[in-house]
N, C-alpha and C positions, 0 to 999 in steps of 0.2 A: 562771291561774298554778298551778304545781304545789304541793303541800304543802310540799316541801323549799325551794322558791323562796319561798313565804310566810314559812316559818321563818327562812330566811336574811335576808330583808328586814326582818322584824320585829327580828332580833337587831341588824342594823346600826343601824337607827334607835334602839333601846334603848341601845347602846353609845355613841351620840352624844347621850345625854340626853334623848331625846324619848320621851314617853309613847306607848305603843302600845295601842290597844284592838282586841282580837282576838276575833271571835266564831267559835266552833267546836263542832262536835259530836264532833270527833276527840280523844278524851281523852288520848291519847299525846301528840298535838301540843301541847296545853295544858300538860301536865305538864312537857315539856321546854323550853318557851318562857317560861312566866310566872312572875314573882315573886310576884304576888298576882292573885286571881281575885275575880270578883263572880258570883253565880249569880242570874239574873233569870228569874223564871217569871210568865208572864201579866202582864208590866209591872211586877211588884213585885220589889223586891230582898230576896232570900230569905238570903243570906249574903254576907260579903265578908271578906278577909283574905289574909295571906300564905299561899302554897301549903304552905310546910313546917308551919306551925301548923295549917292546916285539915286536913291529911292525916296528921299525926303518928299518931293512933290508927287511921285507915284503912289505913295500911301493913301492919298485922299481919292484915288481913282475908284471909281464905280462904273459898272455897266447897268444901265437902267433900261427897263422894258416898260412902256405904258400903253395904254389904250383908252381912247377918249370917245364919248358920244359925239355924233356930229361928224363933220369932215376931217378925217385924219391927215389929209394933205395940208390943209390949212394949220393944223396943230403942228406938223413937221416943219413948215415954213416958219412958224413962230418960234419953235424951239431952236432952229438954226440960228436965230439971231441973239439967243439969249446966252448970257455970261456962263461960263464953265462947261458949256456944252460943245461937244466935238462929234464929228461924224454921225450925225443923224440919219437914220434909215428907216425906210417903211417896208414892211412885209404885210400886205393885206391890211388889216385894221391895227396892227401893232406897230408901234415906233420904238426903235431902240437907239440908244446913243450913250457914248462915254461921258461921264461927268467928273470933273476934277475939283469940285468944291467940298466944302465941309458939310457935315450933316445939316447944320442950320441953313447953309446956302441951298442944299437940296431941297429942304422944307420950304424956303423962300421961292424956289423955282416952282414947286407944286402949287403954292398960293398964287403966284403970277400967272400960271395957266388958268386957274379958276377965274382970277380977275379979268383975263382976256377973253372969257366967256367959253372956255373949254371945260368939258366935264369929265375929269378922268374917272374911269370906273376900275381900272387896274393901274398900279404903280408899283413896281418892285425893282429893287436894286440889289446887286451883289457887290461886294468889294473884291477888287482884283488882287491877286498876290502882289505884294510890293514889287517884285522883280519882273512880273509879266509884261507890263507896258513897256519897261525898258528893253527887254529882250525882243519882243515881238515887233517894236518899231523898226528895228534893223531887218527883220526878216519879212517885213511886207513886200509885196511886188511892187 
C-alpha cells in the first residue's frame, strides 16, 4: 500500500471513531496523521503524548551552518556560550549547530557574532521536521 493510501485509510478509520496504531519511520507521515504519539525503543516506552504538546519546543528547532572569516575555532567557542545554541561542531572552516530560538533570536545571534568581531560569510539554516528532534534524541548513541 502506498504512503498516501495508508494515510487516507488511517484518516477514514480515525474519523469513524477507531483508534489507529501506525508504525512508521517516515516522520512527515506521522506528523500529518497523528494526534498523539508514543516513542518505543528496544521494547520500552520512552515518551507519549499529543503531537502538539510534544513538538511545541521542537518547532523552533533549526540546523545552522556558518562559515566565518578568521579563526573558526574562536567562533566555535563563542557560539558554544550563546543562548539557544546546542551541539556546535566544526568541520574544517564550517561550524554547524542546533538552534532552538525564534527567527528574531536567530537574527540576534548573527548580529552578536558580528558584534564580537566575527565576519560571517555564509550563514544558512534549515528548519527541522517537528518530530525529528524528538525522535532522534532517543536514538542518539
